[in-house]
Structure formats: C-alpha cells, structure tokens
C-alpha positions as CSV (number, residue, x, y, z in Angstrom):
1,M,4.9,14.4,6.9
2,A,3.7,12.8,3.7
3,A,1.2,10.0,3.9
4,P,2.5,6.5,3.3
5,I,1.8,5.4,-0.2
6,L,-0.4,2.3,-0.6
7,Y,0.0,0.3,-3.9
8,Y,-3.1,-1.6,-4.4
9,W,-5.9,-2.6,-6.8
10,A,-9.2,-1.1,-5.9
11,P,-11.4,-4.3,-6.5
12,C,-8.9,-6.5,-4.8
13,A,-10.5,-8.2,-1.7
14,T,-7.0,-8.7,-0.2
15,C,-6.1,-5.0,-0.6
16,S,-9.3,-4.0,0.9
17,V,-8.1,-5.3,4.3
18,V,-5.4,-2.7,4.6
19,V,-7.7,0.0,3.3
20,N,-10.5,-0.8,5.7
21,Y,-8.0,-0.9,8.5
22,A,-6.5,2.5,7.7
23,N,-10.0,3.9,7.3
24,E,-11.1,2.6,10.7
25,K,-8.0,3.9,12.4
26,G,-8.1,7.2,10.7
27,I,-4.8,6.8,9.0
28,E,-4.2,8.7,5.9
29,L,-2.8,6.8,3.0
30,D,-1.9,8.0,-0.5
31,K,-3.6,5.2,-2.4
32,R,-2.3,4.5,-5.8
33,D,-4.1,1.8,-8.1
34,V,-1.6,-0.3,-10.0
35,E,-4.2,-0.7,-12.7
36,Q,-3.1,2.7,-13.9
37,V,0.2,3.0,-15.7
38,A,2.1,5.5,-13.5
39,P,1.5,3.8,-10.1
40,Y,2.3,0.4,-11.7
41,E,5.6,1.8,-13.0
42,E,6.4,3.4,-9.7
43,L,6.0,0.2,-7.9
44,L,8.1,-1.8,-10.3
45,A,10.9,0.9,-10.0
46,L,10.7,0.4,-6.2
47,G,11.3,-3.3,-6.7
48,G,7.6,-4.4,-6.2
49,D,5.7,-6.9,-8.1
50,A,2.0,-6.0,-8.9
51,N,0.9,-9.5,-8.7
52,L,1.7,-9.4,-5.0
53,I,-0.1,-6.4,-3.9
54,P,-0.6,-4.6,-1.5
55,Y,2.6,-2.8,-0.9
56,L,3.2,0.2,1.5
57,H,6.0,2.6,0.7
58,D,7.0,4.8,3.7
59,A,10.4,6.2,5.0
60,G,12.3,4.4,2.0
61,Q,10.8,1.2,2.9
62,L,8.7,-1.0,0.7
63,I,6.5,-3.3,2.9
64,Q,4.5,-6.2,1.2
65,G,1.3,-8.1,2.6
66,N,-1.6,-7.3,4.8
67,D,-0.1,-8.5,8.0
68,E,3.2,-6.7,7.6
69,I,1.6,-3.5,6.5
70,I,-0.8,-3.4,9.4
71,A,2.0,-4.2,11.8
72,Y,4.1,-1.3,10.4
73,L,1.0,1.1,10.6
74,E,0.4,0.1,14.2
75,Q,3.9,1.0,15.3
76,R,4.1,4.3,13.2
C-alpha cells in the first residue's frame, strides 16, 4: 500500500504539526514540497490551493488542515 501523500512547505510551522505527528507515530508519508513545481502542479490538479497547506491525498481523498489530517491518520 502506498504511503499517503502530504503536500506541504518544509519551512511552514503549520505543516510541521502534521510532519511531527507522523514521525512520532511512525506513520510513513510521501512528503511533497509545494515550493517545487511538480508537487505544486499536482496539488492544483487535485483541486487544492497551495496557500492553504497542508493537504493529505490518500485513497482518492484530498484532506486539508492539520486537525482533519491528524484525525484521518488516527483512523487509518
């Protein structure tokens, strides 16, 4: 099973909440920094907005925001 994709920006303090949570829980994420062109374009194609990161893409769902992403990861 492929790891969920996290669209984030590495220096973003808000994004670090999800990254730290996943690290602490041993959850593997495919982290894609939207500062780079390819991940940015992927996120836009999925209907996301790079100004509202982080987003998690998994099982055909695009989930936005720390609380929503963490709740999803806890249930996964």
